[in-house]
C-alpha positions as CSV (number, residue, x, y, z in Angstrom):
1,M,-4.1,24.9,39.2
2,K,-5.4,21.4,39.5
3,R,-4.1,19.0,36.9
4,S,-6.7,17.6,34.4
5,I,-6.9,16.2,31.0
6,S,-10.1,16.3,28.9
7,L,-11.6,12.8,28.7
8,N,-13.1,13.8,25.3
9,C,-9.7,14.0,23.5
10,Q,-10.4,12.9,20.0
11,K,-7.1,13.4,18.0
12,I,-4.1,12.0,19.9
13,V,-0.5,12.0,18.8
14,I,1.7,9.5,20.5
15,K,5.5,9.7,20.2
16,V,7.6,6.7,21.2
17,G,11.3,7.1,21.6
18,T,14.2,4.8,20.6
19,R,15.0,3.9,24.2
20,L,11.6,2.3,24.5
21,L,11.6,0.6,21.2
22,T,15.1,-1.0,21.3
23,Y,17.4,-2.7,23.7
24,D,21.0,-1.4,24.2
25,T,22.0,-3.8,21.4
26,G,19.7,-2.0,19.0
27,K,17.4,-5.0,18.7
28,L,13.7,-4.2,18.8
29,N,12.0,-4.6,22.2
30,L,9.1,-6.6,21.0
31,G,7.4,-6.8,24.4
32,I,7.2,-3.0,24.8
33,I,6.2,-2.5,21.2
34,E,3.4,-5.1,21.4
35,K,2.1,-3.6,24.7
36,L,2.0,-0.1,23.2
37,V,0.4,-1.3,20.0
38,R,-2.4,-3.0,22.0
39,E,-3.1,0.2,23.8
40,M,-3.2,2.3,20.6
41,A,-5.4,-0.3,19.0
42,D,-7.8,0.0,21.9
43,L,-8.0,3.8,21.4
44,K,-9.0,3.2,17.8
45,N,-11.6,0.7,19.0
46,Q,-13.1,3.6,21.0
47,G,-13.4,5.7,17.9
48,K,-10.4,8.0,18.6
49,D,-8.0,9.2,16.0
50,V,-4.4,8.1,16.6
51,V,-1.2,9.2,15.0
52,L,2.1,7.5,16.1
53,V,5.4,9.3,15.7
54,S,8.0,6.5,16.0
55,S,11.7,6.8,16.4
56,G,13.8,3.7,16.1
57,A,14.8,3.4,12.5
58,V,18.5,4.1,13.0
59,G,18.5,2.2,16.3
60,S,16.9,-0.9,14.8
61,G,19.3,-0.6,11.8
62,I,22.2,-0.6,14.1
63,G,20.9,-3.8,15.8
64,R,20.1,-5.5,12.5
65,L,23.7,-4.8,11.2
66,G,25.3,-5.6,14.6
67,L,27.2,-2.3,14.7
68,K,29.1,-1.5,17.8
69,R,28.8,2.3,17.4
70,K,26.3,4.9,16.2
71,P,26.9,5.9,12.5
72,V,28.9,9.2,12.2
73,S,28.7,10.2,8.6
74,V,25.5,11.4,6.9
75,Q,25.8,8.5,4.4
76,E,26.2,5.9,7.2
77,K,23.1,7.3,9.0
78,Q,21.0,7.3,5.9
79,A,22.0,3.7,5.0
80,V,21.4,2.4,8.5
81,A,18.0,4.3,8.7
82,A,16.9,2.7,5.4
83,I,17.6,-0.7,6.7
84,G,16.0,-0.1,10.1
85,Q,12.9,1.7,8.8
86,G,11.7,-1.4,6.9
87,L,12.3,-3.6,9.9
88,L,10.3,-1.2,12.1
89,M,7.4,-0.9,9.7
90,Q,7.2,-4.7,9.2
91,C,6.9,-5.0,13.0
92,Y,4.1,-2.3,13.3
93,E,2.2,-3.7,10.3
94,K,2.2,-7.2,11.7
95,L,1.1,-6.2,15.2
96,F,-1.6,-3.6,14.3
97,S,-3.1,-6.0,11.7
98,E,-3.5,-8.6,14.5
99,Y,-5.9,-6.1,16.1
100,G,-7.6,-5.4,12.8
101,H,-6.1,-2.0,12.1
102,I,-4.5,-0.5,9.0
103,V,-1.3,1.5,9.2
104,A,0.2,4.1,6.8
105,Q,3.9,5.0,6.7
106,V,4.5,8.8,6.5
107,L,8.1,10.0,6.2
108,L,8.7,13.8,6.6
109,T,11.7,16.2,6.3
110,R,11.8,19.7,7.6
111,E,11.4,20.9,4.0
112,D,8.0,19.3,3.9
113,L,6.9,21.6,6.6
114,N,9.1,24.6,5.7
115,N,7.4,25.0,2.3
116,R,3.8,26.3,2.8
117,K,2.4,24.3,-0.1
118,R,4.1,21.1,1.1
119,Y,3.0,21.9,4.6
120,I,-0.6,22.0,3.5
121,N,-0.2,18.8,1.5
122,S,1.3,17.0,4.5
123,R,-1.6,18.2,6.6
124,N,-4.2,17.0,4.0
125,T,-2.5,13.6,3.7
126,L,-2.5,13.0,7.5
127,L,-6.1,14.1,7.8
128,H,-7.2,11.9,5.0
129,I,-5.4,8.9,6.5
130,L,-7.4,9.6,9.7
131,K,-10.6,9.9,7.6
132,F,-9.9,6.4,6.2
133,G,-9.6,5.1,9.7
134,A,-5.9,4.2,9.4
135,I,-3.1,4.9,11.8
136,S,-0.3,7.1,10.5
137,I,3.2,6.0,11.6
138,V,5.3,9.1,11.2
139,N,9.1,9.3,11.3
140,E,11.7,11.7,10.0
141,N,12.9,10.6,6.6
142,D,16.4,9.8,7.8
143,T,17.3,8.1,4.5
144,I,17.4,11.5,2.7
145,S,17.7,14.0,5.6
146,T,20.8,16.1,5.9
147,E,21.8,18.7,8.5
148,E,20.1,21.4,6.5
149,I,16.7,19.8,6.3
150,E,16.4,17.5,9.3
151,F,14.3,18.2,12.4
152,G,17.0,17.0,14.7
153,D,14.8,14.8,16.9
154,N,11.4,13.2,16.8
155,D,10.2,15.1,19.9
156,K,9.9,18.3,17.9
157,L,8.6,16.4,14.9
158,S,5.8,15.0,17.1
159,A,4.8,18.5,18.3
160,L,4.8,19.8,14.7
161,V,2.6,16.8,13.6
162,A,0.3,17.6,16.5
163,T,-0.1,21.2,15.3
164,L,-0.4,20.0,11.7
165,I,-3.6,18.0,12.4
166,D,-4.9,20.2,15.3
167,A,-4.5,17.4,17.8
168,D,-6.1,17.6,21.2
169,L,-3.3,15.8,23.1
170,L,0.4,14.9,22.5
171,I,1.8,12.1,24.6
172,I,5.6,11.6,24.6
173,L,6.5,8.2,26.0
174,T,10.1,7.7,27.2
175,D,11.9,5.6,29.7
176,I,11.5,7.9,32.7
177,D,8.4,9.0,34.6
178,G,8.3,12.6,33.4
179,L,10.2,15.9,34.0
180,Y,12.2,15.8,37.2
181,T,13.6,18.5,39.4
182,A,17.0,17.0,38.6
183,N,18.5,14.1,36.7
184,P,17.0,11.1,38.5
185,R,19.8,8.9,37.3
186,L,22.3,11.1,39.1
187,D,20.3,12.6,42.0
188,P,18.3,10.1,44.2
189,T,16.4,13.1,45.8
190,A,15.0,14.2,42.4
191,S,11.2,14.2,42.2
192,C,8.8,14.2,39.2
193,I,7.0,17.5,38.4
194,P,3.3,16.6,37.9
195,L,2.2,19.9,36.3
196,V,3.8,22.6,34.2
197,E,1.7,25.7,33.4
198,E,4.5,27.7,31.8
199,I,8.0,27.0,30.3
200,T,10.3,29.1,32.4
201,T,14.1,29.5,32.5
202,D,14.1,27.2,35.6
203,I,12.1,24.5,33.8
204,K,14.7,24.6,30.9
205,K,17.5,24.3,33.4
206,V,16.3,21.1,34.9
207,A,15.9,19.5,31.5
208,G,19.1,17.5,30.9
209,K,20.6,16.2,27.6
210,T,21.4,12.6,26.7
211,E,24.5,11.2,25.1
212,E,23.2,7.7,24.7
213,M,24.3,5.8,21.6
214,L,20.9,5.0,20.2
215,A,18.8,8.1,21.1
216,K,18.9,11.5,19.5
217,G,17.0,13.7,22.0
218,G,16.8,14.2,25.7
219,M,14.6,16.1,28.1
220,T,15.6,19.4,26.5
221,T,14.1,18.5,23.2
222,K,10.9,17.4,25.0
223,I,10.6,20.8,26.6
224,E,11.0,22.4,23.2
225,A,8.2,20.2,22.0
226,A,6.1,21.3,24.9
227,E,6.7,24.9,24.0
228,I,5.3,24.3,20.5
229,A,2.3,22.3,21.8
230,M,1.3,24.7,24.5
231,A,1.5,27.7,22.2
232,S,-0.7,25.8,19.8
233,G,-3.4,25.0,22.3
234,I,-2.4,21.3,22.7
235,S,-1.9,19.7,26.0
236,M,1.2,17.4,26.3
237,V,2.2,14.7,28.7
238,I,5.7,13.1,29.2
239,A,5.4,9.7,30.7
240,N,7.1,6.4,31.2
241,G,6.2,4.0,28.3
242,R,7.2,1.0,30.3
243,E,4.4,1.6,32.8
244,E,1.5,-0.8,32.4
245,N,-1.5,0.7,30.6
246,I,0.2,4.1,30.6
247,I,-1.9,5.5,27.7
248,R,-5.2,4.4,29.3
249,K,-4.1,5.9,32.6
250,I,-3.3,9.3,31.0
251,L,-6.6,9.5,29.1
252,S,-8.6,8.4,32.2
253,G,-7.2,11.4,34.1
254,E,-4.8,9.6,36.4
255,E,-1.9,11.7,37.7
256,T,1.0,10.1,36.0
257,G,3.9,11.7,34.2
258,T,4.2,15.4,33.7
259,L,1.3,17.4,32.1
260,F,2.0,20.6,30.2
261,C,-1.1,22.8,30.1
262,T,-2.3,24.6,27.0
263,K,-2.0,28.4,26.8
264,Q,-5.0,30.7,26.4
265,G,-5.2,32.6,23.1
266,H,-3.1,30.0,21.2
267,L,-1.8,30.6,17.7
268,R,-3.8,30.1,14.6
269,S,-2.7,27.6,11.9
270,R,-0.7,30.0,9.7
271,K,0.9,31.6,12.7
272,R,2.0,28.2,14.0
273,W,3.5,27.4,10.6
274,I,5.6,30.7,10.8
275,A,6.6,30.2,14.5
276,F,7.5,26.5,14.5
277,A,7.7,24.9,11.1
278,Q,10.0,27.5,9.5
279,K,13.8,27.5,9.6
280,I,15.3,30.8,10.7
281,K,17.5,32.2,8.0
282,G,18.8,35.4,9.6
283,S,18.2,38.1,12.2
284,I,16.9,41.7,12.1
285,Y,17.7,44.0,15.0
286,I,15.3,46.9,15.8
287,D,15.3,50.0,18.0
288,Q,13.1,50.6,21.0
289,G,10.5,52.5,19.0
290,A,10.0,49.6,16.6
291,E,9.9,47.2,19.5
292,Q,7.1,49.1,21.2
293,A,5.2,49.3,17.9
294,L,5.4,45.5,17.5
295,K,4.7,44.4,21.0
296,E,2.3,47.0,22.4
297,D,0.6,48.4,19.3
298,G,0.5,45.3,17.1
299,K,2.0,47.1,14.2
300,S,4.0,45.8,11.2
301,L,7.8,46.2,11.0
302,L,8.9,49.2,8.9
303,P,12.5,49.8,7.7
304,I,12.9,52.9,9.8
305,G,13.1,50.9,13.0
306,I,15.8,48.5,11.8
307,T,19.3,49.0,13.1
308,K,21.2,45.9,11.8
309,V,20.7,42.8,9.6
310,E,22.5,39.5,10.0
311,G,22.6,36.4,7.7
312,L,21.8,35.7,4.1
313,F,18.1,35.3,3.3
314,A,15.7,35.9,0.4
315,S,12.3,37.6,0.3
316,G,9.7,35.3,1.7
317,E,12.0,33.5,4.1
318,T,11.7,33.5,7.9
319,V,13.8,35.7,10.1
320,S,14.2,36.4,13.8
321,I,13.4,39.9,15.1
322,C,15.7,40.9,18.0
323,D,15.6,43.9,20.3
324,S,18.6,46.2,20.9
325,G,19.9,43.7,23.5
326,G,19.9,40.8,21.1
327,E,16.9,39.0,22.6
328,E,14.4,37.5,20.1
329,I,11.0,39.1,20.4
330,A,9.3,37.9,17.2
331,R,9.8,36.1,14.0
332,G,8.2,36.5,10.6
333,L,8.2,36.2,6.8
334,V,10.3,39.0,5.4
335,N,9.4,41.0,2.3
336,Y,13.0,41.9,1.3
337,S,16.3,40.0,1.0
338,A,19.1,40.6,3.4
339,E,21.0,42.6,0.7
340,E,18.0,44.8,0.1
341,L,17.4,45.4,3.8
342,R,21.0,46.5,4.4
343,Q,20.3,49.2,1.8
344,I,17.0,50.5,3.3
345,L,17.4,50.0,7.0
346,G,16.7,53.1,9.0
347,C,15.0,54.8,6.1
348,K,11.3,55.8,5.7
349,S,9.1,53.5,3.6
350,I,8.4,56.4,1.1
351,D,12.2,56.4,0.3
352,I,12.4,52.7,-0.6
353,I,11.7,53.3,-4.3
354,N,14.5,55.9,-4.6
355,I,17.0,53.6,-2.9
356,L,16.2,50.2,-4.5
357,G,14.9,51.7,-7.8
358,Y,11.5,49.9,-7.7
359,T,8.4,49.9,-5.6
360,G,8.3,47.3,-2.9
361,S,6.2,46.7,0.2
362,K,6.2,49.5,2.7
363,E,6.4,46.9,5.5
364,V,9.5,44.8,5.9
365,I,7.4,42.2,7.8
366,H,3.6,42.6,7.8
367,R,1.9,41.9,11.2
368,D,-0.1,39.1,9.6
369,N,3.1,37.3,8.8
370,M,4.7,37.8,12.2
371,V,4.5,36.0,15.5
372,L,5.6,37.5,18.8
373,C,7.7,35.4,21.1
């Protein structure tokens, strides 16, 4: 397949990583920031919609405080992020205003996307900011995020934001040229992969992790972001943000970085919310008959096909559905709690009322609330 990007991309999400925005000291790299702001301002001048997902709050906070190490405790991270976030926004506000553009700060936590009502509210806010002609600058709300509600990295956040606004293209800018066949910092023979049509096991293997002080993610998290984008019908590019006019080159169709192609038959909005925005609270294991009913016949999950339940979850939360070998084959919103499921697993739907003492749904997970992996 020949690599190509539609020149008519209207909604564009651009994610900029900490390694681009800051020096090793944590101080902001004003030269890089100004160059990228100029390119994004030029996109706005063309009439395109731009959303910027920006890392760098913790990194710039480290630099502002002159710390020699990355914060370890949750309280330290939150305090450093609060200091750095203001510094980062001050910089963006100043630079974008010089080009005549308005910016809006949007801070999100996983809970904002996990809850369906807050998910819709977040979507509406971002779309209205675009309607007003402003540029949203999105970051994880590190000042209040804890392990339970954090995204973990801004790569995944950028992909979720792209799905949230039905973007046409997601661009992840980092400090290397794209996805390589091996770690280019360790292997001089490594080459950049220009096009990825499917995320395979081999692709995941070549994605290395980072242990740098200032950055959270690595190539692995970018591949996870690509999985979300591709399944949602959004093309994604990983490219080197230090390259001159990198955004213009990508949008003009130049072969730079790594392009991840969209999948045919991508997920609808609600299915995307179930598949990617929700936190998995437990697992349900099913037999071969139930697996066939789900995968081949498009049926709902009934209690008779369930063999085991793991975790603690309530009705309405998201669970992983695994085959007899333990491989995840689907995920969905469950109609029963873990405690209730342990009582009715393996039984017929007609017997639920006799076991639980009340009439519940005959489906454990309805097909409309389920996404196959």
